[in-house]
Each structure stands twice: as structure tokens, then as C-alpha cells.
C-alpha positions in Angstrom: -60.5 63.3 -117.1 -56.7 63.1 -118.1 -55.8 60.6 -120.0 -54.0 57.7 -118.2 -50.5 57.8 -119.7 -49.3 56.0 -123.0 -46.5 53.8 -122.5 -45.1 55.2 -126.3 -44.5 59.0 -124.3 -41.9 57.3 -121.5 -38.3 57.1 -122.6 -36.9 54.0 -123.1 -33.5 53.4 -121.2 -30.9 52.8 -123.4 -30.9 48.9 -122.2 -34.3 48.8 -123.7 -33.5 50.1 -127.4 -33.9 47.6 -129.8 -31.0 45.6 -131.2 -30.4 46.2 -134.9 -28.9 42.7 -137.4 -25.4 43.8 -139.0 -26.0 41.0 -141.9 -22.6 42.4 -143.2 -21.0 41.2 -139.6 -23.3 38.1 -140.0 -22.4 37.4 -143.1 -18.5 37.6 -142.3 -18.3 35.5 -139.6 -20.1 32.4 -141.8 -17.4 32.6 -144.0 -14.5 32.4 -141.5 -16.2 29.9 -139.2 -16.6 27.5 -142.9 -13.1 28.5 -143.9 -11.9 28.0 -140.5 -13.2 24.4 -140.7 -12.2 23.4 -143.8 -8.2 24.1 -142.6 -8.9 21.9 -139.8 -11.0 19.3 -141.3 -9.0 18.6 -145.0 -6.7 16.1 -144.1 -3.3 14.6 -145.0 -1.9 11.3 -144.7 0.9 9.5 -145.4 2.4 5.8 -144.6 5.5 4.7 -145.0 6.0 0.0 -145.0 8.7 -1.3 -143.3 9.7 -5.0 -144.8 10.4 -5.5 -140.8 6.6 -6.6 -139.1 4.9 -4.0 -137.3 7.7 -0.7 -138.4 5.1 -0.1 -141.0 3.1 3.8 -139.8 1.2 6.3 -140.9 0.7 9.8 -140.4 -2.5 12.1 -140.8 -2.4 15.6 -140.1 -4.3 19.2 -141.6 -2.8 19.5 -144.8 -1.7 23.2 -144.1 -0.1 21.3 -140.7 0.5 23.7 -137.6 -0.8 26.2 -139.1 -3.9 24.6 -140.2 -4.6 24.7 -136.4 -3.4 28.2 -135.9 -6.1 29.3 -138.4 -9.0 27.9 -137.4 -8.2 29.2 -133.8 -7.6 32.5 -134.9 -11.0 32.0 -137.3 -12.4 30.4 -134.1 -12.1 33.9 -131.6 -12.7 35.9 -135.0 -16.1 34.4 -135.4 -17.1 35.2 -131.7 -16.5 38.3 -132.4 -17.8 39.1 -135.6 -21.4 37.6 -134.3 -20.8 39.3 -130.8 -20.8 43.0 -133.4 -23.2 41.6 -136.0 -25.6 41.1 -132.9 -25.2 44.3 -132.2 -23.9 43.7 -128.6 -19.8 45.3 -128.2 
């Protein structure tokens, strides 16, 4: 009596192949995420005092200004890309 077919004898479909983690991409994603977070979260402020009541004001924003927000957005996009590459997805 022939043996029952073993599940290991049949080839896997391409989608069933195990995914290999790429630690370099995942580490790069973490580094870029930290740098992007710091570019947006480190704040600088300036206050202007006036002798006229109610005319004093303060402003705050990222140290890098608008460039900080652009670095943050570009970094977020790159983190998504790097995590997808790190997890073995294209």
C-alpha cells in the first residue's frame, strides 16, 4: 500500500514562501523615525513684550521651521517604505 502523500513533498505556492526579515531595513526605519520625530518635536519659541496691554505675543515652532515639517513628512514616508522592505514586501 503506497504511503499517503506527505505535505512536504508538494511544492509551495510562491505566496506561501516564508518571509525573511531584513534587519538592516528595520534598523534604518527606526533611526529615520527618531530623527524625523526630533525634527518636528524639538521646539523653539520667541516672545515679544509690549507696553501696550494685550499686544505682547509668543510664537513657537520646530527649530528647523518649515524644513522641520518637510523632514518629518519625508521621514514618515521613508519609514513606511523601509518597514515594508524589512518585512519582505515590495
